[in-house]
LODOKE-167786 format. One record per residue (C-alpha): residue number from 1; z, y, x. Coordinates in steps of 0.1 Angstrom, whole numbers, always signed. Layout:
# LODOKE-167786
{seq:NUM | w:Z | v:Y | u:X}
...
***
This chain:
# LODOKE-167786
{seq:1 | w:-1 | v:+0 | u:-3}
{seq:2 | w:-10 | v:+36 | u:+14}
{seq:3 | w:+30 | v:+49 | u:+10}
{seq:4 | w:+43 | v:+20 | u:+30}
{seq:5 | w:+16 | v:+33 | u:+54}
{seq:6 | w:+27 | v:+69 | u:+56}
{seq:7 | w:+63 | v:+58 | u:+54}
{seq:8 | w:+61 | v:+33 | u:+84}
{seq:9 | w:+39 | v:+62 | u:+105}
{seq:10 | w:+59 | v:+91 | u:+100}
{seq:11 | w:+94 | v:+77 | u:+91}
{seq:12 | w:+107 | v:+76 | u:+128}
{seq:13 | w:+93 | v:+113 | u:+137}
{seq:14 | w:+110 | v:+128 | u:+106}
{seq:15 | w:+144 | v:+111 | u:+113}
{seq:16 | w:+145 | v:+123 | u:+150}
{seq:17 | w:+136 | v:+161 | u:+138}
{seq:18 | w:+170 | v:+152 | u:+110}
{seq:19 | w:+188 | v:+142 | u:+139}
{seq:20 | w:+182 | v:+164 | u:+168}
{seq:21 | w:+192 | v:+191 | u:+143}
{seq:22 | w:+224 | v:+172 | u:+123}
{seq:23 | w:+237 | v:+150 | u:+156}
{seq:24 | w:+245 | v:+125 | u:+125}
{seq:25 | w:+225 | v:+91 | u:+117}
{seq:26 | w:+234 | v:+85 | u:+84}
{seq:27 | w:+225 | v:+120 | u:+69}
{seq:28 | w:+195 | v:+121 | u:+93}
{seq:29 | w:+184 | v:+87 | u:+70}
{seq:30 | w:+194 | v:+99 | u:+39}
{seq:31 | w:+174 | v:+133 | u:+43}
{seq:32 | w:+142 | v:+111 | u:+49}
{seq:33 | w:+148 | v:+92 | u:+25}
{seq:34 | w:+151 | v:+119 | u:+0}
{seq:35 | w:+121 | v:+133 | u:+12}
{seq:36 | w:+100 | v:+101 | u:+6}
{seq:37 | w:+118 | v:+95 | u:-30}
{seq:38 | w:+107 | v:+131 | u:-40}
{seq:39 | w:+76 | v:+126 | u:-21}
{seq:40 | w:+65 | v:+93 | u:-41}
{seq:41 | w:+84 | v:+110 | u:-76}
{seq:42 | w:+62 | v:+136 | u:-77}
{seq:43 | w:+32 | v:+121 | u:-60}
{seq:44 | w:+9 | v:+132 | u:-96}
{seq:45 | w:+23 | v:+169 | u:-95}
{seq:46 | w:+20 | v:+178 | u:-58}
{seq:47 | w:-16 | v:+184 | u:-34}
{seq:48 | w:-14 | v:+182 | u:-5}
{seq:49 | w:-40 | v:+190 | u:+20}
{seq:50 | w:-18 | v:+185 | u:+59}
{seq:51 | w:+7 | v:+157 | u:+49}
{seq:52 | w:+30 | v:+158 | u:+83}
{seq:53 | w:+31 | v:+193 | u:+88}
{seq:54 | w:+46 | v:+193 | u:+47}
{seq:55 | w:+72 | v:+169 | u:+57}
{seq:56 | w:+78 | v:+187 | u:+84}
{seq:57 | w:+90 | v:+216 | u:+66}
{seq:58 | w:+106 | v:+193 | u:+40}
{seq:59 | w:+129 | v:+180 | u:+67}
{seq:60 | w:+137 | v:+214 | u:+72}
{seq:61 | w:+145 | v:+225 | u:+41}
{seq:62 | w:+164 | v:+199 | u:+36}
{seq:63 | w:+186 | v:+204 | u:+62}
{seq:64 | w:+189 | v:+241 | u:+53}
{seq:65 | w:+197 | v:+235 | u:+20}
{seq:66 | w:+226 | v:+211 | u:+35}
{seq:67 | w:+235 | v:+237 | u:+55}
{seq:68 | w:+239 | v:+260 | u:+25}
{seq:69 | w:+261 | v:+236 | u:+6}
{seq:70 | w:+285 | v:+232 | u:+34}
{seq:71 | w:+271 | v:+197 | u:+44}
{seq:72 | w:+256 | v:+202 | u:+76}
{seq:73 | w:+278 | v:+189 | u:+109}
{seq:74 | w:+294 | v:+216 | u:+134}
{seq:75 | w:+264 | v:+206 | u:+158}
{seq:76 | w:+241 | v:+230 | u:+135}
{seq:77 | w:+265 | v:+257 | u:+129}
{seq:78 | w:+273 | v:+263 | u:+163}
{seq:79 | w:+240 | v:+279 | u:+173}
{seq:80 | w:+245 | v:+308 | u:+141}
{seq:81 | w:+284 | v:+311 | u:+153}
{seq:82 | w:+269 | v:+321 | u:+190}
{seq:83 | w:+245 | v:+348 | u:+180}
{seq:84 | w:+272 | v:+360 | u:+156}
{seq:85 | w:+296 | v:+372 | u:+186}
{seq:86 | w:+267 | v:+375 | u:+210}
{seq:87 | w:+271 | v:+411 | u:+214}
{seq:88 | w:+306 | v:+406 | u:+228}
{seq:89 | w:+292 | v:+385 | u:+258}
{seq:90 | w:+285 | v:+402 | u:+297}
{seq:91 | w:+247 | v:+404 | u:+288}
{seq:92 | w:+253 | v:+428 | u:+255}
{seq:93 | w:+240 | v:+456 | u:+275}
{seq:94 | w:+204 | v:+437 | u:+273}
{seq:95 | w:+210 | v:+426 | u:+243}
{seq:96 | w:+211 | v:+467 | u:+231}
{seq:97 | w:+178 | v:+473 | u:+253}
{seq:98 | w:+159 | v:+442 | u:+235}
{seq:99 | w:+171 | v:+454 | u:+201}
{seq:100 | w:+160 | v:+491 | u:+206}
{seq:101 | w:+126 | v:+477 | u:+220}
{seq:102 | w:+126 | v:+454 | u:+185}
{seq:103 | w:+134 | v:+489 | u:+166}
{seq:104 | w:+111 | v:+513 | u:+185}
{seq:105 | w:+84 | v:+482 | u:+177}
{seq:106 | w:+89 | v:+479 | u:+136}
{seq:107 | w:+92 | v:+517 | u:+135}
{seq:108 | w:+58 | v:+520 | u:+150}
{seq:109 | w:+45 | v:+501 | u:+116}
{seq:110 | w:+58 | v:+529 | u:+101}
{seq:111 | w:+33 | v:+554 | u:+84}
{seq:112 | w:+35 | v:+587 | u:+105}
{seq:113 | w:+53 | v:+612 | u:+88}
{seq:114 | w:+78 | v:+585 | u:+77}
{seq:115 | w:+80 | v:+575 | u:+115}
{seq:116 | w:+84 | v:+610 | u:+128}
{seq:117 | w:+117 | v:+614 | u:+96}
{seq:118 | w:+129 | v:+587 | u:+112}
{seq:119 | w:+127 | v:+594 | u:+147}
{seq:120 | w:+137 | v:+628 | u:+144}
{seq:121 | w:+167 | v:+615 | u:+127}
{seq:122 | w:+180 | v:+583 | u:+147}
{seq:123 | w:+167 | v:+594 | u:+179}
{seq:124 | w:+174 | v:+627 | u:+181}
{seq:125 | w:+201 | v:+626 | u:+159}
{seq:126 | w:+190 | v:+658 | u:+136}
{seq:127 | w:+202 | v:+662 | u:+101}
{seq:128 | w:+182 | v:+660 | u:+72}
{seq:129 | w:+185 | v:+697 | u:+68}
{seq:130 | w:+171 | v:+707 | u:+100}
{seq:131 | w:+145 | v:+681 | u:+96}
{seq:132 | w:+134 | v:+695 | u:+66}
{seq:133 | w:+128 | v:+728 | u:+80}
{seq:134 | w:+114 | v:+715 | u:+109}
{seq:135 | w:+88 | v:+702 | u:+90}
{seq:136 | w:+86 | v:+725 | u:+62}
{seq:137 | w:+93 | v:+697 | u:+34}
{seq:138 | w:+125 | v:+696 | u:+11}
{seq:139 | w:+156 | v:+677 | u:+23}
{seq:140 | w:+155 | v:+651 | u:-7}
{seq:141 | w:+119 | v:+647 | u:+7}
{seq:142 | w:+133 | v:+637 | u:+42}
{seq:143 | w:+161 | v:+617 | u:+28}
{seq:144 | w:+139 | v:+595 | u:+6}
{seq:145 | w:+117 | v:+590 | u:+38}
{seq:146 | w:+147 | v:+581 | u:+53}
{seq:147 | w:+159 | v:+557 | u:+29}
{seq:148 | w:+122 | v:+541 | u:+27}
{seq:149 | w:+120 | v:+534 | u:+61}
{seq:150 | w:+157 | v:+518 | u:+68}
{seq:151 | w:+146 | v:+496 | u:+38}
{seq:152 | w:+114 | v:+490 | u:+57}
{seq:153 | w:+129 | v:+479 | u:+87}
{seq:154 | w:+159 | v:+463 | u:+76}
{seq:155 | w:+136 | v:+440 | u:+55}
{seq:156 | w:+116 | v:+435 | u:+88}
{seq:157 | w:+141 | v:+430 | u:+107}
{seq:158 | w:+157 | v:+404 | u:+86}
{seq:159 | w:+118 | v:+386 | u:+85}
{seq:160 | w:+117 | v:+390 | u:+125}
{seq:161 | w:+153 | v:+371 | u:+125}
{seq:162 | w:+146 | v:+343 | u:+103}
{seq:163 | w:+113 | v:+337 | u:+118}
{seq:164 | w:+134 | v:+338 | u:+152}
{seq:165 | w:+158 | v:+312 | u:+142}
{seq:166 | w:+131 | v:+285 | u:+126}
{seq:167 | w:+113 | v:+285 | u:+155}
{seq:168 | w:+147 | v:+282 | u:+175}
{seq:169 | w:+149 | v:+252 | u:+156}
{seq:170 | w:+113 | v:+237 | u:+156}
{seq:171 | w:+116 | v:+234 | u:+193}
{seq:172 | w:+87 | v:+262 | u:+194}
***
């Protein structure tokens, strides 16, 4: 049967991915079995073009679900805890420099006027009143542009960090 062939062909690879993150044999086996059971149960509903990347994504998502429910081992959670306290380490100055570079890169994606307002406010520490007078726009416009810039940068930074975590745990 084709399903058995798929199971035999990819089971060990998927198990290794799960075990590398969870360091728990039983939980890793359960993850892989759950993925195959779901694949079988919903075989008529799914239109999967590339099976192996799909299965790898399922493993990662299942592990993230376990983490969210508090069922992942300490081994998986530990890198997150290390990231949370990394600003307290000896290389914190380097990290600040890297964060500043990232912020400048993300700033470059802002529209020109919004980027200028953001630069004046946060890099030159100018007040919104000063900025409004210099650029000949209302103070409310400056505040709105700063809010839009901050929200956009926060979202971009969140997307960047999410991507970094995914790449870290997928080994790419």
